[in-house]
Jmol script that loads the backbone (N, CA, C; Angstrom):
load data "model"
ATOM      1  N   MET A   1       0.838  -1.128  -0.096  1.00  0.00           N
ATOM      2  CA  MET A   1       0.030   0.030  -0.006  1.00  0.00           C
ATOM      3  C   MET A   1       0.797   1.262   0.077  1.00  0.00           C
ATOM      4  N   ASN A   2       2.107   1.125   0.591  1.00  0.00           N
ATOM      5  CA  ASN A   2       3.028   2.353   0.647  1.00  0.00           C
ATOM      6  C   ASN A   2       3.414   2.712  -0.662  1.00  0.00           C
ATOM      7  N   GLY A   3       3.620   1.824  -1.599  1.00  0.00           N
ATOM      8  CA  GLY A   3       3.935   2.146  -3.068  1.00  0.00           C
ATOM      9  C   GLY A   3       2.915   2.804  -3.731  1.00  0.00           C
ATOM     10  N   VAL A   4       1.685   2.452  -3.359  1.00  0.00           N
ATOM     11  CA  VAL A   4       0.517   3.184  -4.129  1.00  0.00           C
ATOM     12  C   VAL A   4       0.417   4.582  -3.543  1.00  0.00           C
ATOM     13  N   THR A   5       0.675   4.775  -2.240  1.00  0.00           N
ATOM     14  CA  THR A   5       0.579   6.158  -1.672  1.00  0.00           C
ATOM     15  C   THR A   5       1.637   7.090  -2.239  1.00  0.00           C
ATOM     16  N   GLU A   6       2.895   6.406  -2.369  1.00  0.00           N
ATOM     17  CA  GLU A   6       4.051   7.183  -2.948  1.00  0.00           C
ATOM     18  C   GLU A   6       3.885   7.563  -4.445  1.00  0.00           C
ATOM     19  N   ALA A   7       3.199   6.620  -5.121  1.00  0.00           N
ATOM     20  CA  ALA A   7       2.808   6.915  -6.651  1.00  0.00           C
ATOM     21  C   ALA A   7       1.700   7.903  -6.737  1.00  0.00           C
ATOM     22  N   TRP A   8       0.855   7.920  -5.805  1.00  0.00           N
ATOM     23  CA  TRP A   8      -0.223   8.949  -5.901  1.00  0.00           C
ATOM     24  C   TRP A   8       0.301  10.325  -5.510  1.00  0.00           C
ATOM     25  N   GLU A   9       1.180  10.309  -4.409  1.00  0.00           N
ATOM     26  CA  GLU A   9       1.816  11.723  -4.198  1.00  0.00           C
ATOM     27  C   GLU A   9       2.590  12.282  -5.301  1.00  0.00           C
ATOM     28  N   ASP A  10       3.286  11.379  -5.940  1.00  0.00           N
ATOM     29  CA  ASP A  10       4.089  11.812  -7.179  1.00  0.00           C
ATOM     30  C   ASP A  10       3.199  12.278  -8.205  1.00  0.00           C
ATOM     31  N   THR A  11       2.174  11.688  -8.434  1.00  0.00           N
ATOM     32  CA  THR A  11       1.049  12.055  -9.437  1.00  0.00           C
ATOM     33  C   THR A  11       0.570  13.418  -9.125  1.00  0.00           C
ATOM     34  N   LEU A  12       0.281  13.644  -7.862  1.00  0.00           N
ATOM     35  CA  LEU A  12      -0.247  14.883  -7.524  1.00  0.00           C
ATOM     36  C   LEU A  12       0.765  15.991  -7.610  1.00  0.00           C
ATOM     37  N   LYS A  13       2.113  15.745  -7.387  1.00  0.00           N
ATOM     38  CA  LYS A  13       3.056  16.740  -7.599  1.00  0.00           C
ATOM     39  C   LYS A  13       3.158  16.994  -9.096  1.00  0.00           C
ATOM     40  N   ARG A  14       3.002  15.952  -9.965  1.00  0.00           N
ATOM     41  CA  ARG A  14       3.154  16.186 -11.473  1.00  0.00           C
ATOM     42  C   ARG A  14       1.985  17.107 -11.826  1.00  0.00           C
ATOM     43  N   ILE A  15       0.837  16.828 -11.267  1.00  0.00           N
ATOM     44  CA  ILE A  15      -0.414  17.684 -11.640  1.00  0.00           C
ATOM     45  C   ILE A  15      -0.208  19.152 -11.307  1.00  0.00           C
ATOM     46  N   GLU A  16       0.537  19.341 -10.155  1.00  0.00           N
ATOM     47  CA  GLU A  16       0.728  20.673  -9.620  1.00  0.00           C
ATOM     48  C   GLU A  16       1.679  21.381 -10.714  1.00  0.00           C
ATOM     49  N   ASN A  17       2.742  20.428 -11.052  1.00  0.00           N
ATOM     50  CA  ASN A  17       3.597  21.139 -12.110  1.00  0.00           C
ATOM     51  C   ASN A  17       2.932  21.506 -13.549  1.00  0.00           C
ATOM     52  N   VAL A  18       1.920  20.647 -13.783  1.00  0.00           N
ATOM     53  CA  VAL A  18       1.190  20.990 -15.057  1.00  0.00           C
ATOM     54  C   VAL A  18       0.423  22.225 -14.820  1.00  0.00           C
ATOM     55  N   GLU A  19      -0.196  22.425 -13.628  1.00  0.00           N
ATOM     56  CA  GLU A  19      -0.956  23.601 -13.308  1.00  0.00           C
ATOM     57  C   GLU A  19      -0.105  24.912 -13.363  1.00  0.00           C
ATOM     58  N   ARG A  20       1.213  24.654 -13.030  1.00  0.00           N
ATOM     59  CA  ARG A  20       2.150  25.772 -12.990  1.00  0.00           C
ATOM     60  C   ARG A  20       2.682  25.999 -14.427  1.00  0.00           C
ATOM     61  N   GLY A  21       2.437  25.104 -15.225  1.00  0.00           N
ATOM     62  CA  GLY A  21       2.823  25.256 -16.717  1.00  0.00           C
ATOM     63  C   GLY A  21       4.225  24.863 -16.874  1.00  0.00           C
ATOM     64  N   THR A  22       4.832  24.073 -15.884  1.00  0.00           N
ATOM     65  CA  THR A  22       6.203  23.566 -16.162  1.00  0.00           C
ATOM     66  C   THR A  22       6.282  22.373 -16.927  1.00  0.00           C
ATOM     67  N   ASP A  23       5.304  21.592 -17.100  1.00  0.00           N
ATOM     68  CA  ASP A  23       5.244  20.425 -17.894  1.00  0.00           C
ATOM     69  C   ASP A  23       4.144  20.509 -19.013  1.00  0.00           C
ATOM     70  N   HIS A  24       4.313  19.769 -20.138  1.00  0.00           N
ATOM     71  CA  HIS A  24       3.200  19.658 -21.095  1.00  0.00           C
ATOM     72  C   HIS A  24       2.161  18.665 -20.570  1.00  0.00           C
ATOM     73  N   LEU A  25       0.958  19.091 -20.867  1.00  0.00           N
ATOM     74  CA  LEU A  25      -0.207  18.212 -20.306  1.00  0.00           C
ATOM     75  C   LEU A  25      -0.194  16.754 -20.826  1.00  0.00           C
ATOM     76  N   ASP A  26      -0.067  16.749 -22.202  1.00  0.00           N
ATOM     77  CA  ASP A  26      -0.140  15.356 -22.775  1.00  0.00           C
ATOM     78  C   ASP A  26       0.958  14.410 -22.303  1.00  0.00           C
ATOM     79  N   VAL A  27       2.230  14.920 -22.191  1.00  0.00           N
ATOM     80  CA  VAL A  27       3.289  14.172 -21.647  1.00  0.00           C
ATOM     81  C   VAL A  27       3.025  13.737 -20.255  1.00  0.00           C
ATOM     82  N   GLN A  28       2.499  14.627 -19.475  1.00  0.00           N
ATOM     83  CA  GLN A  28       2.208  14.393 -18.026  1.00  0.00           C
ATOM     84  C   GLN A  28       1.133  13.336 -17.941  1.00  0.00           C
ATOM     85  N   LEU A  29      -0.052  13.476 -18.703  1.00  0.00           N
ATOM     86  CA  LEU A  29      -1.047  12.548 -18.680  1.00  0.00           C
ATOM     87  C   LEU A  29      -0.532  11.122 -19.070  1.00  0.00           C
ATOM     88  N   GLY A  30       0.260  11.075 -20.068  1.00  0.00           N
ATOM     89  CA  GLY A  30       0.830   9.863 -20.408  1.00  0.00           C
ATOM     90  C   GLY A  30       1.717   9.147 -19.362  1.00  0.00           C
ATOM     91  N   ARG A  31       2.385   9.973 -18.607  1.00  0.00           N
ATOM     92  CA  ARG A  31       3.214   9.348 -17.425  1.00  0.00           C
ATOM     93  C   ARG A  31       2.187   8.862 -16.470  1.00  0.00           C
ATOM     94  N   VAL A  32       1.288   9.629 -16.045  1.00  0.00           N
ATOM     95  CA  VAL A  32       0.292   9.382 -15.065  1.00  0.00           C
ATOM     96  C   VAL A  32      -0.378   7.895 -15.413  1.00  0.00           C
ATOM     97  N   LEU A  33      -0.923   7.914 -16.583  1.00  0.00           N
ATOM     98  CA  LEU A  33      -1.586   6.623 -17.097  1.00  0.00           C
ATOM     99  C   LEU A  33      -0.793   5.581 -16.992  1.00  0.00           C
ATOM    100  N   GLY A  34       0.496   5.717 -17.421  1.00  0.00           N
ATOM    101  CA  GLY A  34       1.582   4.567 -17.215  1.00  0.00           C
ATOM    102  C   GLY A  34       1.706   4.218 -15.880  1.00  0.00           C
ATOM    103  N   GLU A  35       1.878   5.054 -14.931  1.00  0.00           N
ATOM    104  CA  GLU A  35       2.011   4.688 -13.703  1.00  0.00           C
ATOM    105  C   GLU A  35       0.784   4.094 -12.937  1.00  0.00           C
ATOM    106  N   LEU A  36      -0.376   4.457 -13.386  1.00  0.00           N
ATOM    107  CA  LEU A  36      -1.589   3.719 -12.777  1.00  0.00           C
ATOM    108  C   LEU A  36      -1.742   2.452 -13.349  1.00  0.00           C
ATOM    109  N   THR A  37      -1.370   2.310 -14.609  1.00  0.00           N
ATOM    110  CA  THR A  37      -1.422   0.995 -15.303  1.00  0.00           C
ATOM    111  C   THR A  37      -0.372  -0.060 -14.554  1.00  0.00           C
ATOM    112  N   ASP A  38       0.689   0.502 -14.265  1.00  0.00           N
ATOM    113  CA  ASP A  38       1.787  -0.368 -13.422  1.00  0.00           C
ATOM    114  C   ASP A  38       1.205  -0.817 -12.157  1.00  0.00           C
ATOM    115  N   ILE A  39       0.645   0.124 -11.407  1.00  0.00           N
ATOM    116  CA  ILE A  39      -0.060  -0.076 -10.164  1.00  0.00           C
ATOM    117  C   ILE A  39      -1.138  -1.094 -10.313  1.00  0.00           C
ATOM    118  N   LEU A  40      -2.027  -1.029 -11.225  1.00  0.00           N
ATOM    119  CA  LEU A  40      -3.056  -1.956 -11.429  1.00  0.00           C
ATOM    120  C   LEU A  40      -2.420  -3.516 -11.787  1.00  0.00           C
ATOM    121  N   LYS A  41      -1.458  -3.528 -12.572  1.00  0.00           N
ATOM    122  CA  LYS A  41      -0.727  -4.802 -12.836  1.00  0.00           C
ATOM    123  C   LYS A  41      -0.127  -5.418 -11.699  1.00  0.00           C
ATOM    124  N   ASN A  42       0.435  -4.609 -10.784  1.00  0.00           N
ATOM    125  CA  ASN A  42       1.029  -5.070  -9.646  1.00  0.00           C
ATOM    126  C   ASN A  42      -0.190  -5.717  -8.548  1.00  0.00           C
ATOM    127  N   GLN A  43      -1.245  -4.783  -8.504  1.00  0.00           N
ATOM    128  CA  GLN A  43      -2.338  -5.463  -7.656  1.00  0.00           C
ATOM    129  C   GLN A  43      -2.851  -6.620  -8.252  1.00  0.00           C
ATOM    130  N   HIS A  44      -2.907  -6.789  -9.538  1.00  0.00           N
ATOM    131  CA  HIS A  44      -3.497  -8.053 -10.153  1.00  0.00           C
ATOM    132  C   HIS A  44      -2.571  -9.201  -9.655  1.00  0.00           C
ATOM    133  N   ILE A  45      -1.205  -9.029  -9.841  1.00  0.00           N
ATOM    134  CA  ILE A  45      -0.212 -10.029  -9.477  1.00  0.00           C
ATOM    135  C   ILE A  45      -0.344 -10.515  -7.950  1.00  0.00           C
ATOM    136  N   ILE A  46      -0.564  -9.384  -7.179  1.00  0.00           N
ATOM    137  CA  ILE A  46      -0.746  -9.710  -5.600  1.00  0.00           C
ATOM    138  C   ILE A  46      -1.950 -10.435  -5.468  1.00  0.00           C
ATOM    139  N   LEU A  47      -3.097 -10.200  -6.129  1.00  0.00           N
ATOM    140  CA  LEU A  47      -4.349 -10.913  -5.930  1.00  0.00           C
ATOM    141  C   LEU A  47      -4.328 -12.278  -6.469  1.00  0.00           C
ATOM    142  N   SER A  48      -3.586 -12.499  -7.491  1.00  0.00           N
ATOM    143  CA  SER A  48      -3.310 -13.780  -8.254  1.00  0.00           C
ATOM    144  C   SER A  48      -2.593 -14.686  -7.345  1.00  0.00           C
ATOM    145  N   ASN A  49      -1.586 -14.078  -6.752  1.00  0.00           N
ATOM    146  CA  ASN A  49      -0.775 -14.932  -5.661  1.00  0.00           C
ATOM    147  C   ASN A  49      -1.453 -15.197  -4.544  1.00  0.00           C
ATOM    148  N   GLN A  50      -2.377 -14.359  -4.014  1.00  0.00           N
ATOM    149  CA  GLN A  50      -3.173 -14.623  -2.708  1.00  0.00           C
ATOM    150  C   GLN A  50      -4.193 -15.774  -3.116  1.00  0.00           C
ATOM    151  N   ASN A  51      -4.757 -15.704  -4.335  1.00  0.00           N
ATOM    152  CA  ASN A  51      -5.667 -16.861  -4.605  1.00  0.00           C
ATOM    153  C   ASN A  51      -4.885 -18.169  -4.788  1.00  0.00           C
ATOM    154  N   LYS A  52      -3.752 -18.236  -5.243  1.00  0.00           N
ATOM    155  CA  LYS A  52      -3.053 -19.456  -5.220  1.00  0.00           C
ATOM    156  C   LYS A  52      -2.655 -19.989  -3.869  1.00  0.00           C
ATOM    157  N   ILE A  53      -2.358 -19.009  -2.906  1.00  0.00           N
ATOM    158  CA  ILE A  53      -2.040 -19.528  -1.639  1.00  0.00           C
ATOM    159  C   ILE A  53      -3.328 -20.071  -0.790  1.00  0.00           C
ATOM    160  N   ILE A  54      -4.440 -19.289  -1.118  1.00  0.00           N
ATOM    161  CA  ILE A  54      -5.649 -19.782  -0.572  1.00  0.00           C
ATOM    162  C   ILE A  54      -6.121 -21.225  -1.050  1.00  0.00           C
ATOM    163  N   ARG A  55      -5.951 -21.467  -2.300  1.00  0.00           N
ATOM    164  CA  ARG A  55      -6.273 -22.653  -2.878  1.00  0.00           C
ATOM    165  C   ARG A  55      -5.463 -23.855  -2.130  1.00  0.00           C
ATOM    166  N   LYS A  56      -4.218 -23.483  -2.045  1.00  0.00           N
ATOM    167  CA  LYS A  56      -3.224 -24.483  -1.579  1.00  0.00           C
ATOM    168  C   LYS A  56      -3.610 -24.805   0.013  1.00  0.00           C
ATOM    169  N   LEU A  57      -3.929 -23.653   0.743  1.00  0.00           N
ATOM    170  CA  LEU A  57      -4.365 -23.944   2.207  1.00  0.00           C
ATOM    171  C   LEU A  57      -5.658 -24.766   2.272  1.00  0.00           C
ATOM    172  N   LEU A  58      -6.557 -24.397   1.363  1.00  0.00           N
ATOM    173  CA  LEU A  58      -7.811 -25.217   1.401  1.00  0.00           C
ATOM    174  C   LEU A  58      -7.606 -26.720   0.990  1.00  0.00           C
ATOM    175  N   MET A  59      -6.561 -26.954   0.133  1.00  0.00           N
ATOM    176  CA  MET A  59      -6.348 -28.263  -0.300  1.00  0.00           C
ATOM    177  C   MET A  59      -5.635 -29.087   0.927  1.00  0.00           C
ATOM    178  N   ILE A  60      -4.720 -28.288   1.631  1.00  0.00           N
ATOM    179  CA  ILE A  60      -4.204 -28.947   2.803  1.00  0.00           C
ATOM    180  C   ILE A  60      -5.278 -29.326   3.980  1.00  0.00           C
ATOM    181  N   LEU A  61      -6.117 -28.264   3.995  1.00  0.00           N
ATOM    182  CA  LEU A  61      -7.228 -28.460   5.106  1.00  0.00           C
ATOM    183  C   LEU A  61      -8.021 -29.631   4.695  1.00  0.00           C
ATOM    184  N   GLY A  62      -8.327 -29.766   3.470  1.00  0.00           N
ATOM    185  CA  GLY A  62      -9.155 -30.964   3.050  1.00  0.00           C
ATOM    186  C   GLY A  62      -8.476 -32.278   3.239  1.00  0.00           C
ATOM    187  N   ILE A  63      -7.178 -32.302   3.004  1.00  0.00           N
ATOM    188  CA  ILE A  63      -6.413 -33.552   3.342  1.00  0.00           C
ATOM    189  C   ILE A  63      -6.333 -33.794   4.687  1.00  0.00           C
ATOM    190  N   ALA A  64      -6.132 -32.717   5.634  1.00  0.00           N
ATOM    191  CA  ALA A  64      -6.079 -32.969   6.938  1.00  0.00           C
ATOM    192  C   ALA A  64      -7.433 -33.611   7.551  1.00  0.00           C
ATOM    193  N   LEU A  65      -8.599 -32.948   6.886  1.00  0.00           N
ATOM    194  CA  LEU A  65      -9.868 -33.592   7.323  1.00  0.00           C
ATOM    195  C   LEU A  65     -10.143 -34.870   7.001  1.00  0.00           C
ATOM    196  N   VAL A  66      -9.736 -35.280   5.676  1.00  0.00           N
ATOM    197  CA  VAL A  66      -9.901 -36.659   5.357  1.00  0.00           C
ATOM    198  C   VAL A  66      -9.120 -37.638   6.188  1.00  0.00           C
ATOM    199  N   THR A  67      -7.817 -37.169   6.590  1.00  0.00           N
ATOM    200  CA  THR A  67      -6.886 -38.009   7.391  1.00  0.00           C
ATOM    201  C   THR A  67      -7.579 -38.059   8.608  1.00  0.00           C
ATOM    202  N   LEU A  68      -8.028 -37.002   9.297  1.00  0.00           N
ATOM    203  CA  LEU A  68      -8.754 -37.129  10.713  1.00  0.00           C
ATOM    204  C   LEU A  68      -9.905 -38.078  10.569  1.00  0.00           C
ATOM    205  N   ALA A  69     -10.717 -38.006   9.505  1.00  0.00           N
ATOM    206  CA  ALA A  69     -11.917 -38.837   9.327  1.00  0.00           C
ATOM    207  C   ALA A  69     -11.537 -40.321   9.335  1.00  0.00           C
ATOM    208  N   VAL A  70     -10.503 -40.669   8.521  1.00  0.00           N
ATOM    209  CA  VAL A  70     -10.066 -42.014   8.391  1.00  0.00           C
ATOM    210  C   VAL A  70      -9.465 -42.621   9.662  1.00  0.00           C
ATOM    211  N   THR A  71      -8.669 -41.648  10.375  1.00  0.00           N
ATOM    212  CA  THR A  71      -8.166 -42.108  11.690  1.00  0.00           C
ATOM    213  C   THR A  71      -9.249 -42.370  12.739  1.00  0.00           C
ATOM    214  N   MET A  72     -10.200 -41.490  12.711  1.00  0.00           N
ATOM    215  CA  MET A  72     -11.429 -41.710  13.738  1.00  0.00           C
ATOM    216  C   MET A  72     -12.101 -42.911  13.260  1.00  0.00           C
ATOM    217  N   ALA A  73     -12.338 -43.138  11.872  1.00  0.00           N
ATOM    218  CA  ALA A  73     -13.107 -44.372  11.501  1.00  0.00           C
ATOM    219  C   ALA A  73     -12.440 -45.637  11.955  1.00  0.00           C
ATOM    220  N   SER A  74     -11.028 -45.632  11.680  1.00  0.00           N
ATOM    221  CA  SER A  74     -10.315 -46.856  11.976  1.00  0.00           C
ATOM    222  C   SER A  74     -10.262 -47.092  13.518  1.00  0.00           C
ATOM    223  N   GLY A  75     -10.253 -46.044  14.294  1.00  0.00           N
ATOM    224  CA  GLY A  75     -10.325 -46.252  15.858  1.00  0.00           C
ATOM    225  C   GLY A  75     -11.784 -46.629  16.276  1.00  0.00           C
ATOM    226  N   PHE A  76     -12.742 -46.299  15.627  1.00  0.00           N
ATOM    227  CA  PHE A  76     -14.105 -46.617  15.968  1.00  0.00           C
ATOM    228  C   PHE A  76     -14.298 -48.014  15.652  1.00  0.00           C
ATOM    229  N   TYR A  77     -13.712 -48.556  14.529  1.00  0.00           N
ATOM    230  CA  TYR A  77     -14.121 -49.904  14.203  1.00  0.00           C
ATOM    231  C   TYR A  77     -13.207 -50.906  14.856  1.00  0.00           C
ATOM    232  N   SER A  78     -12.127 -50.413  15.366  1.00  0.00           N
ATOM    233  CA  SER A  78     -11.183 -51.413  15.990  1.00  0.00           C
ATOM    234  C   SER A  78     -11.544 -51.903  17.372  1.00  0.00           C
TER     235      SER A  78
END
end "model"
wireframe off; spacefill off
backbone 0.3
color backbone group
């Protein structure tokens, strides 16, 4: 989240430069759109990785539950 905050602050500084007339608006907007695109790509990668981790944890939990059920069943019938 810190990287997003820094990118946003940098974007605001660049907008201020545009308002002062120190940068050309089209160049500035291109940079801002590029940075926002990079932020969105990074967020997509983070969410994708989180989904993979959650799937693996659910699989481990399922295996643990099946193992527990088999252990309990074998103890019940013996």
